[in-house]
C-alpha positions as CSV (number, residue, x, y, z in Angstrom):
1,M,60.2,-25.6,164.5
2,K,63.4,-24.1,163.2
3,K,66.7,-25.7,162.7
4,F,68.3,-24.2,166.0
5,D,65.2,-25.7,167.9
6,L,66.3,-29.0,166.5
7,I,69.8,-28.5,168.0
8,M,68.5,-27.5,171.4
9,M,66.3,-30.8,171.5
10,G,69.5,-32.7,171.8
11,H,69.0,-35.4,169.0
12,P,72.1,-37.4,168.5
13,F,72.7,-36.3,164.9
14,R,76.1,-38.0,164.1
15,K,76.1,-40.9,162.0
16,T,78.7,-43.6,162.4
17,F,81.5,-43.6,159.9
18,F,82.8,-46.7,158.2
19,N,85.4,-46.8,155.6
20,V,87.7,-49.5,155.1
21,Y,88.9,-51.8,152.4
22,G,87.6,-54.6,150.3
23,A,84.6,-56.6,151.3
24,F,85.3,-55.7,154.9
25,I,83.8,-52.4,154.1
26,F,80.6,-54.1,153.4
27,L,80.7,-56.5,156.6
28,L,82.0,-53.9,159.3
29,P,78.7,-51.9,159.5
30,M,76.8,-55.0,160.2
31,M,79.4,-56.2,163.1
32,L,79.5,-52.5,164.5
33,T,75.9,-51.4,164.3
34,G,73.0,-53.0,166.3
35,C,69.4,-52.7,165.8
36,D,67.8,-50.8,168.7
37,N,64.2,-49.2,168.8
38,D,65.0,-47.2,171.9
39,S,64.7,-43.6,171.1
40,N,68.0,-42.9,172.8
41,A,69.8,-45.6,170.8
42,V,73.3,-44.9,169.7
43,A,75.6,-46.9,167.4
44,S,77.9,-49.4,169.2
45,Y,81.5,-49.7,168.4
46,V,84.1,-52.3,168.4
47,S,87.2,-51.0,170.1
48,P,90.1,-51.0,169.6
49,R,90.0,-50.6,165.8
50,D,92.8,-52.5,163.9
51,A,95.6,-50.6,162.2
52,A,94.3,-51.0,158.8
53,V,91.1,-49.4,159.7
54,Q,92.9,-46.5,161.4
55,K,95.1,-45.9,158.4
56,A,92.1,-45.8,156.2
57,L,90.4,-43.1,158.4
58,E,93.6,-41.0,158.3
59,W,93.9,-41.3,154.6
60,E,90.3,-40.2,154.2
61,D,91.0,-36.7,155.6
62,N,92.6,-35.4,152.4
63,R,90.7,-37.7,150.2
64,Y,88.1,-35.5,148.6
65,A,90.2,-32.4,147.9
66,D,92.5,-34.7,145.8
67,I,89.4,-35.8,143.8
68,L,88.9,-32.3,142.3
69,K,92.5,-32.1,141.3
70,Q,92.6,-35.3,139.3
71,T,91.8,-35.7,135.6
72,E,91.2,-39.4,135.0
73,I,87.5,-39.4,136.0
74,P,85.3,-36.5,134.7
75,V,84.3,-33.6,137.4
76,Y,81.3,-31.6,136.7
77,G,79.9,-28.4,138.0
78,F,76.4,-27.2,138.1
79,R,74.2,-24.4,137.0
80,V,71.3,-23.2,139.1
81,I,68.1,-23.3,137.1
82,R,65.6,-22.2,139.8
83,E,65.2,-21.9,143.4
84,L,62.3,-23.6,145.3
85,D,61.0,-23.2,148.7
86,H,62.0,-26.0,151.2
87,D,60.6,-27.0,154.7
88,E,63.4,-25.6,157.0
89,T,62.4,-28.3,159.7
90,A,62.9,-31.3,157.3
91,F,66.1,-33.0,158.0
92,T,66.3,-34.3,154.5
93,E,67.3,-38.0,154.2
94,G,65.5,-38.9,151.0
95,L,64.1,-37.1,147.9
96,V,62.2,-38.4,144.8
97,V,60.3,-36.5,142.1
98,D,57.2,-37.9,140.3
99,R,54.8,-36.1,138.0
100,G,55.1,-32.8,139.6
101,L,55.1,-34.1,143.3
102,L,58.2,-34.0,145.6
103,Y,58.3,-37.0,147.9
104,E,60.6,-36.4,150.9
105,S,61.9,-38.4,153.9
106,A,62.6,-36.2,156.9
107,G,64.7,-37.7,159.6
108,L,65.4,-37.3,163.5
109,W,63.7,-39.2,166.2
110,D,60.3,-37.9,167.0
111,Q,60.3,-35.8,163.9
112,S,60.6,-38.2,161.2
113,R,58.0,-38.2,158.4
114,L,57.1,-38.9,154.9
115,T,55.6,-35.9,152.8
116,G,54.3,-35.4,149.3
117,T,54.5,-31.9,148.1
118,Q,53.6,-29.8,145.0
119,I,56.9,-28.7,143.6
120,L,55.7,-25.5,142.2
121,T,53.4,-24.3,144.9
122,G,55.1,-25.9,148.0
123,R,51.7,-27.1,149.3
124,V,51.8,-30.5,151.3
125,E,49.4,-32.8,149.7
126,Q,50.1,-35.8,152.1
127,Q,52.0,-36.5,155.2
128,Y,52.8,-39.6,157.3
129,D,54.4,-39.3,160.6
130,L,56.6,-42.1,161.9
131,A,56.5,-43.3,165.5
132,P,58.8,-41.4,167.7
133,L,61.3,-44.2,168.0
134,Y,62.0,-44.4,164.2
135,F,64.7,-42.0,162.5
136,A,63.5,-42.0,158.9
137,E,66.3,-42.4,156.1
138,G,66.3,-43.0,152.3
139,I,63.2,-43.5,150.2
140,T,62.4,-44.7,146.5
141,L,59.4,-45.0,144.7
142,F,59.1,-48.5,143.1
143,H,56.1,-48.8,140.7
144,D,53.2,-47.8,142.9
145,D,54.8,-48.1,146.1
146,I,57.1,-45.9,148.3
147,F,59.9,-47.6,150.2
148,Q,61.3,-46.1,153.3
149,W,63.9,-47.3,155.8
150,T,65.2,-46.1,159.2
151,Y,68.6,-45.4,160.4
152,Q,69.1,-47.7,163.5
153,S,65.8,-49.5,164.0
154,C,66.4,-52.1,161.2
155,M,62.9,-51.6,160.1
156,G,61.5,-50.3,156.8
157,F,58.0,-49.3,155.5
158,V,56.2,-49.8,152.2
159,Y,53.6,-47.1,151.6
160,Q,50.7,-47.0,148.9
161,K,51.9,-44.0,146.8
162,D,48.4,-42.4,146.4
163,D,47.4,-42.3,150.1
164,F,50.5,-43.2,152.1
165,Q,48.9,-46.1,153.7
166,V,51.4,-48.5,155.2
167,Q,51.2,-51.8,153.1
168,R,53.9,-53.9,154.9
169,T,57.1,-53.6,156.7
170,F,60.4,-55.1,156.2
171,Q,63.5,-55.8,158.2
172,F,67.4,-55.7,157.6
173,D,70.5,-56.2,159.6
174,H,72.7,-53.1,159.2
175,Q,72.1,-49.1,159.4
176,G,69.8,-47.7,156.9
177,W,71.1,-44.6,154.9
178,G,70.4,-44.1,151.2
179,L,67.8,-45.9,149.1
180,T,66.9,-46.1,145.4
181,N,66.1,-48.7,142.7
182,D,66.9,-49.8,139.2
183,G,63.4,-50.9,138.3
184,E,64.1,-54.5,139.4
185,Q,66.0,-54.3,142.7
186,L,66.2,-51.9,145.7
187,I,69.7,-50.2,146.1
188,M,70.8,-49.5,149.5
189,S,73.6,-47.7,151.2
190,N,74.6,-47.9,154.8
191,G,77.4,-45.3,155.3
192,S,80.1,-47.6,153.9
193,A,81.4,-47.9,150.4
194,A,78.9,-50.6,149.6
195,L,75.9,-50.5,147.4
196,I,73.6,-53.5,148.4
197,F,71.1,-54.8,146.0
198,V,68.0,-56.2,147.5
199,D,65.1,-58.1,146.3
200,P,61.9,-55.9,146.7
201,E,59.6,-58.8,147.5
202,T,61.7,-60.8,149.9
203,F,64.2,-58.2,150.9
204,V,66.9,-60.7,150.7
205,A,70.4,-59.1,149.6
206,T,71.3,-60.5,146.2
207,R,74.6,-58.9,145.8
208,Y,76.9,-55.9,146.6
209,V,79.5,-53.8,144.9
210,I,82.3,-51.7,146.4
211,V,82.5,-48.2,145.2
212,S,86.0,-47.2,144.1
213,D,87.9,-45.1,142.0
214,P,91.7,-45.6,141.0
215,V,92.7,-44.3,144.5
216,G,90.6,-46.7,146.5
217,P,87.2,-47.3,148.1
218,V,84.8,-44.4,148.4
219,G,82.9,-44.6,151.7
220,N,80.2,-42.4,153.3
221,L,77.7,-43.0,150.7
222,N,74.5,-41.4,151.7
223,E,71.4,-40.5,149.8
224,L,71.0,-42.2,146.5
225,E,69.2,-41.6,143.0
226,Y,69.2,-44.0,140.0
227,I,69.5,-41.8,136.8
228,E,69.8,-43.4,133.4
229,G,71.9,-46.4,134.3
230,E,73.9,-45.0,137.1
231,V,73.7,-44.3,140.8
232,Y,74.3,-40.9,142.1
233,A,75.2,-40.6,145.7
234,N,75.7,-37.9,148.3
235,I,79.2,-38.3,150.0
236,F,78.2,-37.5,153.8
237,K,79.6,-34.3,155.3
238,T,81.0,-33.2,151.8
239,E,79.6,-31.1,148.7
240,L,80.4,-34.0,146.4
241,I,78.0,-36.2,144.6
242,V,79.5,-39.4,143.2
243,R,78.4,-41.2,139.9
244,I,78.6,-44.8,140.1
245,S,78.3,-47.8,137.7
246,P,75.8,-50.2,139.5
247,E,77.3,-53.2,137.6
248,T,81.0,-52.8,138.9
249,G,80.8,-49.9,141.6
250,A,83.5,-48.0,139.6
251,V,83.1,-44.2,139.9
252,T,82.2,-42.6,136.6
253,G,82.0,-39.1,137.7
254,W,82.3,-36.5,140.2
255,I,79.9,-33.5,140.8
256,D,81.3,-30.6,142.8
257,M,78.5,-28.8,144.5
258,S,80.8,-26.4,146.0
259,G,78.8,-22.9,146.6
260,I,75.4,-24.5,146.6
261,N,75.0,-24.2,150.4
262,P,73.1,-21.0,150.9
263,D,74.4,-20.1,154.3
264,P,77.5,-21.9,155.2
265,E,77.9,-20.1,158.5
266,I,74.5,-21.4,159.8
267,L,74.2,-24.5,157.7
268,K,77.1,-26.5,159.1
269,D,77.5,-29.8,160.9
270,P,74.8,-31.4,161.0
271,F,73.0,-29.5,158.2
272,F,75.0,-31.0,155.3
273,L,74.0,-31.4,151.5
274,N,71.8,-34.4,151.1
275,G,69.0,-35.2,148.8
276,I,69.2,-35.9,145.0
277,A,66.1,-36.2,142.9
278,Y,65.9,-36.6,139.1
279,D,63.3,-34.9,137.2
280,E,62.7,-37.2,134.1
281,E,60.7,-34.3,132.3
282,T,63.5,-31.7,132.3
283,G,66.6,-34.0,132.9
284,H,67.5,-31.7,135.7
285,L,68.7,-32.7,139.2
286,L,66.7,-31.3,142.2
287,V,69.2,-31.1,145.4
288,T,68.9,-29.8,148.9
289,G,70.2,-30.2,152.4
290,K,69.2,-31.1,155.9
291,C,66.9,-28.2,157.0
292,W,67.9,-25.9,154.1
293,P,65.3,-23.3,153.3
294,K,65.8,-23.9,149.5
295,I,65.6,-26.8,146.8
296,Y,67.9,-26.2,143.8
297,E,66.9,-27.2,140.3
298,V,70.3,-27.7,138.5
299,E,71.8,-28.9,135.4
300,L,75.3,-30.3,135.1
301,V,78.1,-28.5,133.3
302,S,81.6,-29.7,132.4
303,K,84.5,-28.1,134.5
Protein backbone atom coordinates (compact mmCIF):
# COMPACT_ATOMS: atom_id res chain seq x y z
CA MET A 1 0.00 0.00 0.00
CA LYS A 2 1.47 3.34 -1.06
CA LYS A 3 1.11 6.69 0.60
CA PHE A 4 -1.65 7.86 -1.76
CA ASP A 5 -3.67 4.81 -0.71
CA LEU A 6 -3.33 5.97 2.88
CA ILE A 7 -4.80 9.35 1.98
CA MET A 8 -7.70 7.87 0.07
CA MET A 9 -8.64 5.67 3.03
CA GLY A 10 -9.63 8.83 4.83
CA HIS A 11 -7.66 8.35 8.02
CA PRO A 12 -7.68 11.39 10.33
CA PHE A 13 -4.01 12.31 10.20
CA ARG A 14 -4.13 15.69 11.89
CA LYS A 15 -2.79 15.81 15.42
CA THR A 16 -4.03 18.26 18.01
CA PHE A 17 -1.79 21.29 18.46
CA PHE A 18 -1.11 22.63 21.91
CA ASN A 19 1.42 25.30 22.79
CA VAL A 20 0.79 27.60 25.72
CA TYR A 21 2.84 29.06 28.51
CA GLY A 22 4.15 27.62 31.78
CA ALA A 23 2.74 24.57 33.49
CA PHE A 24 -0.54 25.12 31.61
CA ILE A 25 1.30 23.71 28.58
CA PHE A 26 1.60 20.42 30.41
CA LEU A 27 -1.94 20.36 31.79
CA LEU A 28 -3.90 21.60 28.77
CA PRO A 29 -3.59 18.39 26.69
CA MET A 30 -4.97 16.39 29.59
CA MET A 31 -8.01 18.65 29.78
CA LEU A 32 -8.61 18.80 26.04
CA THR A 33 -7.78 15.25 25.06
CA GLY A 34 -9.99 12.27 25.79
CA CYS A 35 -9.15 8.58 25.78
CA ASP A 36 -11.27 6.84 23.19
CA ASN A 37 -10.79 3.40 21.65
CA ASP A 38 -13.30 4.06 18.88
CA SER A 39 -11.44 3.78 15.57
CA ASN A 40 -13.14 7.02 14.50
CA ALA A 41 -12.05 8.85 17.66
CA VAL A 42 -11.00 12.46 17.30
CA ALA A 43 -9.50 14.84 19.83
CA SER A 44 -12.05 16.91 21.71
CA TYR A 45 -11.62 20.65 22.11
CA VAL A 46 -12.56 23.14 24.79
CA SER A 47 -14.01 26.25 23.14
CA PRO A 48 -13.55 29.15 23.16
CA ARG A 49 -9.83 29.34 23.83
CA ASP A 50 -8.79 32.17 26.04
CA ALA A 51 -6.85 35.15 24.74
CA ALA A 52 -3.50 33.90 26.02
CA VAL A 53 -3.77 30.66 24.07
CA GLN A 54 -4.78 32.45 20.89
CA LYS A 55 -1.88 34.85 21.25
CA ALA A 56 0.50 31.93 21.65
CA LEU A 57 -0.81 30.26 18.49
CA GLU A 58 -0.41 33.43 16.45
CA TRP A 59 3.08 33.95 17.83
CA GLU A 60 4.04 30.40 16.79
CA ASP A 61 3.52 31.12 13.08
CA ASN A 62 6.89 32.84 12.73
CA ARG A 63 8.58 31.13 15.66
CA TYR A 64 10.72 28.61 13.85
CA ALA A 65 11.96 30.86 11.06
CA ASP A 66 13.45 33.13 13.72
CA ILE A 67 15.29 30.21 15.31
CA LEU A 68 17.64 29.90 12.34
CA LYS A 69 18.51 33.59 12.54
CA GLN A 70 19.46 33.72 16.22
CA THR A 71 23.04 33.14 17.43
CA GLU A 72 22.59 32.53 21.16
CA ILE A 73 21.91 28.79 20.77
CA PRO A 74 24.01 26.67 18.36
CA VAL A 75 22.36 25.69 15.09
CA TYR A 76 23.67 22.60 13.31
CA GLY A 77 23.35 21.33 9.78
CA PHE A 78 23.91 17.79 8.58
CA ARG A 79 25.84 15.70 6.10
CA VAL A 80 24.30 12.56 4.61
CA ILE A 81 26.56 9.53 5.07
CA ARG A 82 24.34 7.05 3.27
CA GLU A 83 20.75 6.32 2.28
CA LEU A 84 18.84 3.22 3.32
CA ASP A 85 15.59 1.87 1.93
CA HIS A 86 12.46 2.51 3.99
CA ASP A 87 8.99 1.00 3.80
CA GLU A 88 6.85 3.68 2.12
CA THR A 89 3.73 2.39 3.86
CA ALA A 90 5.24 3.00 7.30
CA PHE A 91 3.75 6.14 8.86
CA THR A 92 6.77 6.57 11.11
CA GLU A 93 6.09 7.48 14.74
CA GLY A 94 9.05 5.90 16.52
CA LEU A 95 12.55 4.72 15.58
CA VAL A 96 15.26 2.90 17.56
CA VAL A 97 18.54 1.22 16.51
CA ASP A 98 20.09 -1.68 18.40
CA ARG A 99 22.85 -4.00 17.19
CA GLY A 100 22.12 -3.74 13.51
CA LEU A 101 18.35 -3.89 13.89
CA LEU A 102 16.03 -0.96 13.27
CA TYR A 103 12.90 -1.03 15.42
CA GLU A 104 10.08 1.09 14.03
CA SER A 105 6.62 2.02 15.23
CA ALA A 106 4.29 2.80 12.33
CA GLY A 107 1.02 4.61 13.00
CA LEU A 108 -2.47 5.04 11.50
CA TRP A 109 -5.59 3.26 12.63
CA ASP A 110 -5.93 -0.24 11.17
CA GLN A 111 -2.31 -0.15 9.95
CA SER A 112 -0.25 0.30 13.13
CA ARG A 113 2.60 -2.09 13.74
CA LEU A 114 5.96 -2.69 15.37
CA THR A 115 8.72 -4.01 13.12
CA GLY A 116 12.32 -5.13 13.53
CA THR A 117 14.31 -4.74 10.30
CA GLN A 118 17.91 -5.46 9.34
CA ILE A 119 19.42 -2.05 8.63
CA LEU A 120 21.74 -3.15 5.83
CA THR A 121 19.44 -5.54 3.96
CA GLY A 122 15.99 -4.10 4.75
CA ARG A 123 14.75 -7.57 5.63
CA VAL A 124 11.94 -7.58 8.17
CA GLU A 125 12.89 -9.97 10.95
CA GLN A 126 9.85 -9.48 13.17
CA GLN A 127 6.51 -7.74 13.02
CA TYR A 128 3.63 -7.26 15.41
CA ASP A 129 0.35 -5.81 14.10
CA LEU A 130 -1.71 -3.82 16.56
CA ALA A 131 -5.48 -4.12 16.73
CA PRO A 132 -7.27 -1.77 14.27
CA LEU A 133 -8.48 0.56 17.04
CA TYR A 134 -4.92 1.57 18.01
CA PHE A 135 -2.85 4.32 16.38
CA ALA A 136 0.76 3.47 17.31
CA GLU A 137 3.13 6.22 18.40
CA GLY A 138 6.61 6.40 19.96
CA ILE A 139 8.75 3.47 21.04
CA THR A 140 11.83 3.05 23.20
CA LEU A 141 14.12 0.14 24.02
CA PHE A 142 14.47 -0.18 27.79
CA HIS A 143 16.83 -3.02 28.74
CA ASP A 144 15.32 -6.10 27.06
CA ASP A 145 11.86 -4.65 26.54
CA ILE A 146 10.33 -2.41 23.89
CA PHE A 147 7.82 0.14 25.16
CA GLN A 148 5.26 1.45 22.67
CA TRP A 149 2.36 3.79 23.26
CA THR A 150 -0.62 4.97 21.29
CA TYR A 151 -2.02 8.30 20.13
CA GLN A 152 -5.52 8.66 21.59
CA SER A 153 -6.32 5.32 23.20
CA CYS A 154 -4.40 6.03 26.42
CA MET A 155 -2.91 2.53 26.16
CA GLY A 156 0.67 1.34 25.89
CA PHE A 157 2.35 -2.03 25.33
CA VAL A 158 5.54 -3.63 26.59
CA TYR A 159 7.08 -6.24 24.28
CA GLN A 160 9.89 -8.70 24.78
CA LYS A 161 12.60 -7.50 22.42
CA ASP A 162 13.58 -10.92 21.08
CA ASP A 163 10.17 -12.17 19.94
CA PHE A 164 7.75 -9.20 20.24
CA GLN A 165 5.60 -11.06 22.73
CA VAL A 166 3.41 -8.65 24.69
CA GLN A 167 4.53 -8.78 28.33
CA ARG A 168 2.12 -6.24 29.79
CA THR A 169 0.14 -3.12 29.04
CA PHE A 170 -0.01 0.28 30.70
CA GLN A 171 -2.30 3.29 30.71
CA PHE A 172 -1.86 7.05 30.76
CA ASP A 173 -4.21 10.04 30.74
CA HIS A 174 -3.11 12.18 27.79
CA GLN A 175 -2.21 11.85 24.12
CA GLY A 176 0.83 9.75 23.26
CA TRP A 177 3.44 11.22 20.89
CA GLY A 178 7.17 10.61 21.38
CA LEU A 179 8.85 8.15 23.74
CA THR A 180 12.44 7.55 24.88
CA ASN A 181 14.31 6.78 28.12
CA ASP A 182 17.41 7.83 30.04
CA GLY A 183 18.22 4.36 31.37
CA GLU A 184 16.15 4.93 34.51
CA GLN A 185 12.89 6.59 33.50
CA LEU A 186 10.70 6.75 30.43
CA ILE A 187 10.50 10.19 28.83
CA MET A 188 7.30 11.07 26.99
CA SER A 189 5.97 13.90 24.83
CA ASN A 190 2.31 14.68 24.21
CA GLY A 191 2.41 17.40 21.54
CA SER A 192 2.91 20.21 24.02
CA ALA A 193 6.17 21.78 25.28
CA ALA A 194 6.42 19.28 28.15
CA LEU A 195 8.72 16.31 28.61
CA ILE A 196 7.12 13.93 31.10
CA PHE A 197 9.26 11.52 33.14
CA VAL A 198 7.59 8.24 34.06
CA ASP A 199 8.56 5.30 36.25
CA PRO A 200 8.82 2.25 33.88
CA GLU A 201 7.48 -0.14 36.55
CA THR A 202 4.51 1.78 37.91
CA PHE A 203 3.94 4.15 34.94
CA VAL A 204 3.47 6.98 37.40
CA ALA A 205 4.73 10.39 36.26
CA THR A 206 7.51 11.55 38.57
CA ARG A 207 8.22 15.01 37.14
CA TYR A 208 8.09 17.10 34.00
CA VAL A 209 10.06 19.94 32.41
CA ILE A 210 8.85 22.64 30.03
CA VAL A 211 11.11 22.90 27.00
CA SER A 212 12.02 26.49 26.26
CA ASP A 213 14.61 28.78 24.72
CA PRO A 214 15.18 32.48 25.49
CA VAL A 215 12.11 33.41 23.43
CA GLY A 216 9.69 31.09 25.21
CA PRO A 217 8.25 27.54 25.28
CA VAL A 218 8.95 25.17 22.40
CA GLY A 219 5.82 23.15 21.67
CA ASN A 220 4.84 20.41 19.22
CA LEU A 221 7.49 18.03 20.58
CA ASN A 222 7.06 14.80 18.68
CA GLU A 223 9.40 11.81 18.23
CA LEU A 224 12.14 11.60 20.89
CA GLU A 225 15.61 10.10 21.24
CA TYR A 226 17.90 10.21 24.28
CA ILE A 227 21.49 10.76 23.10
CA GLU A 228 24.49 11.17 25.39
CA GLY A 229 22.68 13.07 28.12
CA GLU A 230 20.35 15.11 25.91
CA VAL A 231 16.89 14.57 24.48
CA TYR A 232 16.49 15.13 20.74
CA ALA A 233 12.96 15.86 19.51
CA ASN A 234 11.32 16.35 16.14
CA ILE A 235 9.20 19.51 16.04
CA PHE A 236 5.91 18.50 14.42
CA LYS A 237 5.31 19.94 10.94
CA THR A 238 8.83 21.41 10.70
CA GLU A 239 12.28 20.36 9.47
CA LEU A 240 13.80 21.14 12.86
CA ILE A 241 15.16 18.86 15.55
CA VAL A 242 15.67 20.38 18.99
CA ARG A 243 18.29 19.31 21.54
CA ILE A 244 17.08 19.56 25.13
CA SER A 245 18.55 19.38 28.62
CA PRO A 246 16.44 16.77 30.43
CA GLU A 247 17.30 18.35 33.77
CA THR A 248 15.97 21.83 33.03
CA GLY A 249 14.12 21.68 29.71
CA ALA A 250 16.47 24.32 28.27
CA VAL A 251 17.15 24.14 24.54
CA THR A 252 20.84 23.37 24.03
CA GLY A 253 20.87 23.25 20.24
CA TRP A 254 18.88 23.22 17.03
CA ILE A 255 19.38 20.97 14.00
CA ASP A 256 18.22 22.37 10.68
CA MET A 257 17.18 19.42 8.51
CA SER A 258 16.11 21.59 5.56
CA GLY A 259 16.67 19.74 2.30
CA ILE A 260 16.41 16.23 3.75
CA ASN A 261 12.90 15.65 2.35
CA PRO A 262 13.45 13.62 -0.85
CA ASP A 263 10.30 14.87 -2.60
CA PRO A 264 8.72 17.98 -1.01
CA GLU A 265 6.05 18.25 -3.69
CA ILE A 266 4.69 14.81 -2.84
CA LEU A 267 5.82 14.34 0.77
CA LYS A 268 3.89 17.18 2.37
CA ASP A 269 1.19 17.27 5.04
CA PRO A 270 0.85 14.76 6.68
CA PHE A 271 4.14 13.15 5.55
CA PHE A 272 6.41 15.19 7.80
CA LEU A 273 9.95 14.55 8.95
CA ASN A 274 9.59 12.24 11.96
CA GLY A 275 11.92 9.62 13.35
CA ILE A 276 15.28 9.92 15.11
CA ALA A 277 17.48 6.95 15.99
CA TYR A 278 21.01 7.02 17.37
CA ASP A 279 23.59 4.46 16.29
CA GLU A 280 26.03 4.17 19.19
CA GLU A 281 28.54 2.28 17.04
CA THR A 282 28.97 5.13 14.55
CA GLY A 283 27.78 8.13 16.55
CA HIS A 284 25.48 9.01 13.65
CA LEU A 285 21.77 9.72 13.53
CA LEU A 286 19.24 7.86 11.42
CA VAL A 287 16.36 10.08 10.36
CA THR A 288 13.31 9.61 8.16
CA GLY A 289 9.74 10.78 7.71
CA LYS A 290 6.23 9.42 7.55
CA CYS A 291 5.97 7.18 4.46
CA TRP A 292 9.34 8.37 3.13
CA PRO A 293 11.16 5.99 0.77
CA LYS A 294 14.54 6.45 2.49
CA ILE A 295 16.16 6.55 5.89
CA TYR A 296 19.19 8.82 6.07
CA GLU A 297 22.29 8.20 8.12
CA VAL A 298 23.63 11.66 8.93
CA GLU A 299 26.32 13.35 10.95
CA LEU A 300 25.91 16.82 12.39
CA VAL A 301 28.00 19.75 11.16
CA SER A 302 28.33 23.27 12.49
CA LYS A 303 26.65 26.02 10.49
